[in-house]
N, C-alpha and C positions, 0 to 999 in steps of 0.2 A: 288882206288875206289872199295869197296867190297859191292855191293848192295845186296848180298845174306843175309846180316844182317837184311834186311827189308822184311816183309811179302809180298807175291806176289801171286795172283790167276791167273791161266791161262785162259785168255779170248780171245786171238787173235792168229793169224798165223804169226810166226816170224821165221827167219828174213824176212822182206819184200824185194822185189827185188830192186836192184840198176841197172838201165838200161841206155844205151846210147840213146840219141835222135838224131840220124843221120839226119833225115829228117828236123827236126826243126832247127838244127845247120846249115844245108845247106840253109834253107829258110831265116834265119836271118843273115847269113854271119859270124858266129862265135859269141862268143867263143864256146868251146866244151861243149855241154849241156848234162847233165845227169839228171835222175829223180829217187828219192827215193820214192817208191810206197807205202806210208802209207795209200793210199786208199785201199790197199789190206790186211788190218789187220783182216778182216773177220766179226767182230761183227757188226750186223745191217748195212750191206753193207760196213763196214770198215771206217777207219778214224783215226786221230791222238789221239782222246780221249781214244781209247782203251788202249793205253800204260799207260796213267795216271790211268785209272780205275783199272788196274791190281793191282796197289799198294793201291789205295783208298778203293776198295772193300775188300782187305785183311785186311786193318785197321778196316773197319766196322765189319767184321766177328770177329776180335780179340776183339773188344769192345762189342760183343754180340748183334749187331743190327739185326733187322728183316725187316727193311725198309730203303730204300735209298730216300733221299729228295734232290732235286737240282733245279736249275733255269736256264733259258736261253731265248733268243729271240724266236719268234714264230717258225721259221724254224731251231731251234737249232739242230745241229748234236750231240752236247754233251748230250742233253736230251734224244734223241732216243737211243744213245749208252748206256747211264746210265740205261735206262729202259730195254734194252736187257741184260745188265750185271746183273740187279736185277733178271730177269727171269731165267738166267743161274744158279744163285746160290740159287734160291728159295726164294727170297725176294720180297716184294712189292716195288713199286716206285711211288712217288708223285713228281710232278713238277709244278713250276710256270712259265708260258710263258708270256714274256713281248711283248706288241704290239709296238715293236720298228720300224716296217715297216708297214705302213697303206695305202699305195698308189699303191699296186700291184694287185688289183682285188679281187673279192669276194672269189675266191678259195684259196687264199694265206694261210688262216688259216685252210684249210681242207686237202690239198694235201701234197706231199713230206714227210718231216719228221713228220708232224703232223699225217698223215695217219699211219706212222710207230708207232708213240706213241699209236694210237688207237689199232693197231694189237698187240702191246706189253702189252696191258692192263695197261698202265701208266695212273694214275689219275692226271689230270692237271687242273689248273685254269689259266685264263688270268689276267694280270695286265696291267694298263696303262703305257705308257712310262714315264721314268724320275724318277722312284722310286729307292731307294737303294735295288736292287733285292737280294743281298746276305743277307741283314738284313731281307727282306720279307721272304726269304727262311728259315732262321734260326727261325724266329717267327712261321712259319708254322710247322717246325719240333717240336718246343716246344709245339704247340697245339696238335700234334699227340701223343706226349709223355704223355700229360695229359689224352688222350683217351686210354692209356694202351699199345701203340706201343713202339718199341725201335728204334727210328729213328737215322740215321746217315746223317748229312748234308754235301753235297759236293758243294763247291762254283761253280759259273759259269765257264764253261770250264775245271772243275777239276783242277783249277789253284791255288794250294797252295804248300808248300814245299814237301808234300808227293806225290801229283800228279806229280810234276816236276821230281820225280825220274824216271818216265817213259821215259822221254826224256834224262836224264842223261844216262840211259841204251841204248837208241837209238843212242846216240853219240858213245858209245863203239861199238855197232853193226855196225854202218856205217864205223868207222875207220877199223874194222876187215875186212869188205867186201872190202874196198878200198885197203887195204894191200894185200889181196889175189889176187886182180885183177891187182895189180901194178899201181893203179890209184892215182895220186897226186891230192887231192882236194884243189883247190885254194880259193873257196868261196862256201858258202851254203846259198841259198835264200829261204824264205818261207813267207807266210802270217802270221802276228802276231796280235792277238786280246786280249784275256784275259791274255796273257803273259806267261802262263805255258810252252808252247812248246819251245819258244825261251829261256826262263830262264833255263829250264832243259838242253837244248843243250849247252848253255854257261857254265853252272855248270859242265856238263860232260866233255867237252873239257878242261876246267880249271883244273879239278881234274886229268886228264890224261896228263896235260902239252902238249896239242895238239893244236897249234895255228891256227885253221881254222876259218877265219872270217865268222860271221853269219850276213846276211843282212835281216832284218825284213821289210816286207812291211805292214804297218799298215792298218787295215781295219776299224778303228773307231777313235782312239785317235790321237790328234796332236803329232807330233814328240817328243817334249820334255817330254810330259806326258807319252808316250809309253816307251821311254827310261828309265824314272824313275821307272815306274811300273815293267819293266823287270829286271832292276838292283836290285831293292829291293827284288824281289822274288828269283832271282839267288843267291844273298847273303844269304838269309834265307835257301835256299836249299843246298848251299855249307856248311853252318854251320851244317845242319842236317847230311850230310854224312861225315863231318869232313875233308873237303878239306883244304889244307894248302895254305897260301898266300892270299893277298888281291885281290879281284876281282874289278878292276877299272871300273867306269862307262863308260870310254872310250872304253871298250870292247863291249859295246852295240851299235849297229847301227840300225837305223830305218828310213824309208822314209814314209812321209805322203801324198805325191803328188797324190797318186792313190786311195784315199778314195772316191773322188767324193763328191756328195751332202751329204753323210752320210752313216752310217752302213746299209748294205743291199740294198742301193740305186744303181741302175745300172749306169754304165758308158759305153761309146762307147769302151773305151780301154779294159774293162772287157769282153764285148761281142766279140770283135775281138780276144782276147787272148783265150777264150774258143773255139771259132770257128777254129782258126788256129791249136790248139793242137789236136782237134778232127780230123781235116782234114789231118794233117801231121803225127800224131802218133797214132791215134785211141784211144786216152785217153780222158776221160771226167773230167772236172773240175767242181767246184761249183761256183755260182754267187756271194756268200757272202765272201768267204775266198780265196780258191785257185785260183779262176778266177782273183781276184784283185792281188793276189800274182804274178801270171804269167804276168799280165799286167805290174806290177812293173818291173819284170825281163826284159821283152821286152823293156820297156821304158828306162831302164838303159843301155841296149845293144845299143839302138839307140843313147843315149847320149855319148857313148864311155866310159862308166864306167869300163868295163872289157877289158882286152887285148884279142886279137883274139886267142892266144894259151892257155888261161887259161881254166882249167876244173871247170865248175860251176855246182853244184848239186842243183836242185830244189826239195824241199821237198813237195810232194803232200799230203795235210792234209785231203783229202777225202771230203765227203759231196755231191756227185753228185746227191743224191736224191733231193736236193734243186733245181735242174734244172727244176723239174716239177712245182714248184711254180713260175717260171719265163719263162714258155714255150712261152709266147707271144713274147719274145725277140728273139727266135730262130726258131720257127715253120714257115716254108715256107707257109704252108696252112693258118695259121692265118694271116701272113703278106699279102698274096694274097687277103684274104677276106677283109682286111682293105683298 
């Protein structure tokens, strides 16, 4: 796997830390828990999208673009990081925000990542829920092209074969770190949504012949659909880098029991997971992705899915700015007032 063949722009701080979570391990009674801190990538407070954007923005520059166009939900981590990447390389950024969550209060569309979008001078428009947002985004890019701009469209989550290169590279980074530490990784767990992170990791481990099982905790799609989405993207990304051998769909694992009422909709398990990680390790998760990912990890531990002596790495995909859009779930002052 020789990723230097592909263009890459430096946007983040790498390698991100790989740390033991001793307190959480003790609190949950095993397995041995570790965390890969991709909340520390640096761009717009950090997160997993930065790795994808390093390859996507390089492709945009190579194609002569002067504008990045993308889409996401209202509190999209991806949109704010794309806007920050655009600012860093001197481009404009346009985004479409889907009203995917409409029941979390009047401030939901103004605080958190939306505030960051404002600070980053991202020009955005809202769209109702249920549209084909990638098609909407591409149409918006076409309109900008007619106005004389040179747009480059990035799909939601940066999840296409080029974006997945970021997590193929992360797989290599993680294996190197683990080897240096003498750490045997038995399983890797993370929140999976637009599929690019999980697909990139699977692609990367496949290309290196490194059989580390990846457990995706779906934040939106049903299990079968999520597995299919991840597998298709992983295969496309593997073809892009020239990885040998078939990538079986059986290598993709996902659980959908922790989605709750829907994307971005709170669950008691998510609130508990965010609270326990903050209290035990001083680490903040987000309510939409990593909070549900951690809820999934805790739930699987309680169900006996892992052996007590296994080393399980949780990939923190960032997004803690989203906490401010859900502060009513965590603020003791607000809870007392109610």
